[in-house]
C-alpha positions as CSV (number, residue, x, y, z in Angstrom):
1,X,-1.0,24.3,22.0
2,X,-0.9,25.5,18.1
3,X,1.5,23.4,16.3
4,X,2.9,26.2,14.5
5,X,4.5,27.4,17.7
6,X,6.9,24.3,17.0
7,X,8.2,25.4,13.9
8,X,11.7,26.6,12.5
9,X,13.4,27.3,9.8
10,X,16.0,25.0,8.8
11,X,18.4,25.0,5.7
12,X,18.3,21.8,3.5
13,X,21.7,21.4,3.4
14,X,22.2,20.8,7.7
15,X,20.4,17.4,6.4
16,X,22.9,14.7,7.6
17,X,23.1,12.0,4.6
18,X,25.7,10.0,6.5
19,X,27.0,9.8,9.4
20,X,29.8,11.0,11.5
21,X,32.8,8.9,11.7
22,X,34.0,7.6,14.4
23,X,30.4,7.6,15.6
24,X,31.5,9.8,18.7
25,X,33.0,12.2,17.1
26,X,29.2,13.9,15.9
27,X,29.0,16.9,17.6
28,X,27.0,17.4,21.0
29,X,25.2,20.6,21.7
30,X,24.7,20.7,25.8
31,X,21.9,22.6,26.7
32,X,21.8,23.3,30.6
33,X,18.5,24.0,33.0
34,X,18.9,27.7,32.8
35,X,19.4,27.7,29.2
36,X,23.1,28.1,28.7
37,X,24.4,26.5,25.9
38,X,27.9,24.6,25.6
39,X,29.8,23.1,22.8
40,X,31.0,19.6,22.6
41,X,31.3,16.0,21.2
42,X,30.0,13.0,22.0
43,X,33.0,11.6,23.0
44,X,33.0,14.4,25.7
45,X,29.5,12.5,27.3
46,X,31.3,10.6,30.2
47,X,32.3,14.4,31.2
48,X,28.5,15.4,31.8
49,X,27.9,12.4,33.8
50,X,28.7,11.1,37.1
51,X,29.1,7.6,39.1
52,X,25.8,6.7,40.0
53,X,23.6,7.6,37.2
54,X,22.2,5.0,35.1
55,X,22.0,5.4,31.4
56,X,19.1,4.2,29.7
57,X,19.5,2.6,26.0
58,X,16.8,1.3,23.4
59,X,17.8,-2.1,22.2
60,X,15.8,-2.6,19.3
61,X,16.9,-3.9,16.0
62,X,15.8,-1.7,12.4
63,X,14.6,-4.6,10.1
64,X,14.6,-4.2,6.2
65,X,10.8,-3.4,5.9
66,X,10.7,-1.3,2.8
67,X,9.2,-3.4,0.0
68,X,9.1,-2.6,-3.1
69,X,6.7,-4.3,-5.7
70,X,3.6,-4.0,-8.0
71,X,-0.2,-4.7,-8.0
72,X,-1.4,-8.1,-10.0
73,X,-4.4,-9.4,-10.6
74,X,-6.6,-6.9,-11.7
75,X,-6.7,-5.6,-15.3
76,X,-4.1,-5.1,-17.5
77,X,-2.1,-2.6,-15.4
78,X,0.6,-3.7,-12.5
79,X,1.2,-0.4,-11.1
80,X,4.6,0.2,-9.0
81,X,4.0,-0.2,-4.9
82,X,6.1,0.3,-2.4
83,X,5.1,-1.1,1.6
84,X,6.6,0.0,4.6
85,X,5.7,-3.3,6.6
86,X,5.7,-1.7,10.7
87,X,3.6,-3.7,12.7
88,X,3.1,-7.4,13.3
89,X,-0.5,-8.4,14.0
90,X,-0.5,-12.2,13.5
91,X,2.1,-14.5,12.0
92,X,1.0,-13.9,8.6
93,X,-0.2,-10.2,8.9
94,X,1.3,-6.6,8.9
95,X,0.2,-3.3,9.2
96,X,2.2,-1.4,6.3
97,X,2.4,2.1,4.9
98,X,1.8,2.3,1.4
99,X,2.6,4.4,-1.4
100,X,0.5,4.9,-3.6
101,X,-2.4,4.0,-1.4
102,X,-4.8,4.9,-3.8
103,X,-4.0,2.6,-6.3
104,X,-4.8,-0.3,-3.7
105,X,-8.1,-1.4,-2.7
106,X,-9.2,-4.2,-0.2
107,X,-8.7,-7.9,-1.8
108,X,-6.1,-6.3,-4.3
109,X,-3.1,-9.1,-4.6
110,X,0.2,-7.5,-4.0
111,X,4.0,-9.1,-5.3
112,X,6.6,-7.9,-3.5
113,X,10.0,-8.3,-4.5
114,X,10.9,-11.2,-6.4
115,X,8.5,-13.5,-4.8
116,X,6.6,-12.3,-1.7
117,X,2.6,-12.5,-2.8
118,X,0.6,-10.7,-0.3
119,X,-3.3,-9.3,-0.3
120,X,-4.6,-6.1,0.9
121,X,-6.8,-7.3,3.7
122,X,-8.0,-3.9,5.0
123,X,-7.2,0.1,3.7
124,X,-7.0,2.5,6.7
125,X,-6.4,6.5,7.3
126,X,-3.2,8.1,6.0
127,X,-1.8,5.4,3.8
128,X,-2.1,2.6,5.9
129,X,-2.8,-0.9,4.9
130,X,-3.0,-4.3,6.1
131,X,-1.6,-6.9,4.5
132,X,-2.1,-10.8,4.6
133,X,1.0,-13.0,3.4
134,X,1.0,-16.3,1.6
135,X,3.9,-17.4,4.2
136,X,4.0,-16.7,8.1
137,X,6.2,-16.7,10.9
138,X,10.0,-17.0,10.6
139,X,9.8,-17.9,6.6
140,X,7.6,-14.7,6.0
141,X,10.5,-12.9,8.1
142,X,13.3,-14.4,6.0
143,X,11.2,-13.7,3.0
144,X,11.3,-10.2,4.5
145,X,14.7,-10.0,5.4
146,X,15.6,-10.7,1.7
147,X,13.5,-8.6,-0.4
148,X,13.4,-5.6,1.7
149,X,15.7,-2.7,1.9
150,X,17.0,-0.2,5.2
151,X,14.2,1.8,5.7
152,X,15.9,5.2,5.6
153,X,13.4,8.4,7.0
154,X,12.3,10.1,3.7
155,X,14.6,13.0,4.2
156,X,17.4,10.8,3.6
157,X,16.0,8.1,1.1
158,X,14.4,11.0,-0.8
159,X,18.0,12.2,-1.6
160,X,19.8,8.8,-2.1
161,X,19.2,4.9,-2.2
162,X,20.1,2.8,0.9
163,X,23.1,1.1,0.1
164,X,25.1,-1.8,2.0
165,X,26.8,1.0,3.9
166,X,23.2,1.8,6.2
167,X,23.7,-1.9,7.1
168,X,25.9,-1.0,9.6
169,X,25.3,2.8,10.0
170,X,21.4,2.6,10.6
171,X,21.9,0.1,13.5
172,X,22.9,0.5,17.0
173,X,25.9,-1.5,18.6
174,X,23.8,-2.8,21.2
175,X,20.9,-3.6,18.8
176,X,19.2,-6.8,19.9
177,X,15.8,-7.2,19.5
178,X,14.5,-6.8,15.8
179,X,11.2,-4.7,15.2
180,X,12.1,-1.1,14.4
181,X,11.2,0.6,11.2
182,X,13.7,3.6,12.2
183,X,16.7,3.5,14.1
184,X,16.7,4.8,17.7
185,X,18.9,7.8,16.5
186,X,20.3,9.0,19.2
187,X,21.9,5.4,20.3
188,X,23.7,5.3,16.8
189,X,26.5,7.9,18.3
190,X,28.0,5.2,20.9
191,X,31.1,3.1,20.1
192,X,32.5,0.4,22.4
193,X,35.3,3.0,23.5
194,X,32.6,5.4,24.7
195,X,30.6,2.7,26.5
196,X,33.9,1.4,28.3
197,X,34.4,5.2,29.3
198,X,31.6,5.6,30.8
199,X,31.1,2.4,32.9
200,X,34.6,3.4,33.8
201,X,33.0,6.8,35.2
202,X,30.6,4.5,37.3
203,X,27.4,5.2,34.7
204,X,25.8,1.9,35.0
205,X,23.8,0.7,32.0
206,X,20.3,-0.5,31.7
207,X,18.4,-1.4,28.3
208,X,14.7,-1.0,27.1
209,X,12.9,-2.1,24.1
210,X,10.7,0.2,22.0
211,X,10.3,-0.9,18.0
212,X,9.6,2.2,16.5
213,X,6.9,2.2,14.2
214,X,6.2,4.3,10.7
215,X,4.1,6.8,12.6
216,X,7.3,8.2,13.6
217,X,7.9,9.8,10.1
218,X,4.1,11.2,9.7
219,X,3.7,15.0,10.0
220,X,1.5,16.3,12.4
221,X,-1.3,17.3,10.3
222,X,-3.9,19.0,13.3
223,X,-3.6,22.5,13.8
224,X,-3.7,21.9,17.8
225,X,-1.5,19.5,19.7
226,X,-4.9,18.5,20.9
227,X,-6.1,17.2,18.1
228,X,-2.9,15.1,16.9
229,X,-3.3,10.9,17.6
230,X,0.0,9.4,18.0
231,X,0.3,6.0,16.9
232,X,1.3,3.3,19.2
233,X,4.0,1.3,19.4
234,X,5.3,-2.1,21.5
235,X,7.5,-1.3,24.3
236,X,9.1,-3.4,27.4
237,X,10.7,-2.4,30.6
238,X,12.0,-5.5,32.6
239,X,11.1,-5.6,36.7
240,X,15.1,-6.4,36.8
241,X,15.6,-3.4,35.0
242,X,13.4,-1.2,36.4
243,X,14.3,-2.4,40.1
244,X,17.7,-0.8,39.5
245,X,16.6,2.4,38.1
246,X,14.7,3.0,41.6
247,X,17.3,2.1,43.4
248,X,20.3,4.2,41.4
249,X,17.6,6.9,41.9
250,X,16.9,6.3,46.0
251,X,20.9,6.5,45.9
252,X,21.0,9.8,44.1
253,X,22.4,8.9,40.8
254,X,20.6,10.6,37.9
255,X,18.7,8.5,35.0
256,X,20.1,9.6,31.4
257,X,17.6,8.5,28.8
258,X,19.6,7.8,25.5
259,X,17.1,9.3,22.7
260,X,13.1,10.3,22.9
261,X,12.0,6.5,22.8
262,X,13.7,5.7,25.7
263,X,12.3,8.5,27.7
264,X,8.6,7.4,26.3
265,X,9.0,3.9,27.5
266,X,10.5,5.2,31.0
267,X,7.8,7.8,31.4
268,X,4.7,5.0,30.3
269,X,6.3,2.7,32.5
270,X,6.2,5.3,35.7
271,X,3.8,6.0,38.2
272,X,2.5,9.3,39.3
273,X,5.3,9.3,42.5
274,X,7.9,8.5,39.6
275,X,8.6,4.5,40.6
276,X,9.1,2.6,37.7
277,X,7.5,-0.6,37.1
278,X,7.9,-3.8,34.7
279,X,5.7,-3.0,31.6
280,X,5.4,-5.0,28.2
281,X,2.9,-3.3,26.0
282,X,1.4,-0.7,23.4
283,X,2.3,3.0,24.3
284,X,1.3,5.8,22.2
285,X,2.1,8.4,25.0
286,X,2.5,12.0,23.4
287,X,4.4,14.1,25.3
288,X,3.9,18.1,25.2
289,X,4.7,21.1,27.2
290,X,3.1,21.2,30.5
291,X,3.7,17.3,30.8
292,X,5.3,16.6,34.2
293,X,8.2,14.2,33.6
294,X,8.4,11.5,36.5
295,X,11.9,9.6,35.6
296,X,14.8,10.9,33.6
297,X,16.9,14.5,34.3
298,X,18.8,13.7,31.3
299,X,18.5,13.0,27.5
300,X,20.5,12.5,24.4
301,X,18.6,13.1,21.3
302,X,19.4,14.0,17.8
303,X,18.0,17.3,16.8
304,X,14.7,16.8,15.0
305,X,12.0,18.0,12.4
306,X,10.1,21.4,12.8
307,X,6.6,20.7,14.0
308,X,7.5,17.1,15.1
309,X,6.2,15.2,17.7
310,X,9.8,14.8,19.0
311,X,10.4,18.4,19.2
312,X,7.5,18.8,21.2
313,X,8.7,16.3,23.5
314,X,12.1,18.0,23.6
315,X,10.5,21.2,24.6
316,X,8.6,19.7,27.2
317,X,11.5,18.4,28.7
318,X,13.5,21.8,29.1
319,X,10.8,24.0,27.6
320,X,9.8,25.7,24.3
321,X,11.7,28.9,24.9
322,X,15.1,27.1,25.8
323,X,14.6,24.7,22.5
324,X,13.8,27.4,20.2
325,X,16.9,29.2,21.5
326,X,19.2,26.4,21.5
327,X,18.2,25.1,17.9
328,X,19.1,28.7,16.5
329,X,22.2,28.2,17.7
330,X,22.7,24.7,16.0
331,X,21.7,26.1,13.2
332,X,23.5,29.4,13.2
333,X,26.7,26.6,14.4
334,X,26.1,24.6,11.3
335,X,25.1,21.1,13.5
336,X,23.9,18.4,11.4
337,X,20.0,17.5,11.6
338,X,18.0,14.3,12.1
339,X,18.9,10.6,12.0
340,X,22.5,10.5,10.8
341,X,23.6,14.1,12.2
342,X,24.8,15.7,15.6
343,X,23.4,15.4,19.1
344,X,22.1,17.7,22.0
345,X,22.6,16.7,25.5
346,X,19.5,18.3,27.8
347,X,20.1,18.8,31.6
348,X,16.8,19.3,32.7
349,X,16.2,21.0,36.4
350,X,15.1,17.9,39.0
């Protein structure tokens, strides 16, 4: 499909710079399978689920992946460099997106923060570089934690600096396994009270882990979706969770994925017959209209960028026409968009 089919107008003042407080007070646009729309709030979620449904959450944890520094050791100049480390490939090596990447060549030395030294091993496409650090393992992790900052998305970071409040705001209450450079943002809406009310409703809870990579921020530059290449991300679903989810569906329950990362993990772990299996591997699954879903019937997700792979995914889940109408309604009713914004609950026909 043409990428411009997924374009839409969004007033800039609808981009949320801070989350709702409390988290479950965010608004929730409910989108039914026939396109009917309801206005609700996240705290109303238990009323749209039923006993026996299984809620699937991504328990990844954001780490302070954005590092600021400078190039050193080449001439008299030391240009400022920003590096977003996003994937570990060895105990002392990370892939990173650098800005401005044109200031770097393979072999350059960089100083990130006050004392974190690295060498540029290789230069890739779209600003991606490979960095080899002087430290490795746990010592490198500690140094990145000390020198890095919360990697807010560009559409927030371009308007304000990350601060101490973001350390808590940009992390889900169930974050456990560190490795993401972006939060699974639908999960940001959950509170302990909401989790307790869902449990009281008879909704079970399962977790997957997908470490969100910086590729989630990259624009789709191709004119056709068939020409776009997704960055791969590491994901896991345990055998125990897969079995419980299969049993829940066999008993008539629905799978409700919280966020596109949870949904992409489930779809990557499912076979064509809809059965889920244990998985621990990279996934670069790219879901566009025409895709046949095998797992979730319900998806809770935030409002996404125009022309983004995530808007393509939700358009595949419900249909492009339904989602364009839903987003038009969200703009008209001034819902808040993107990572710190409101959410929509998508109820797909079985």
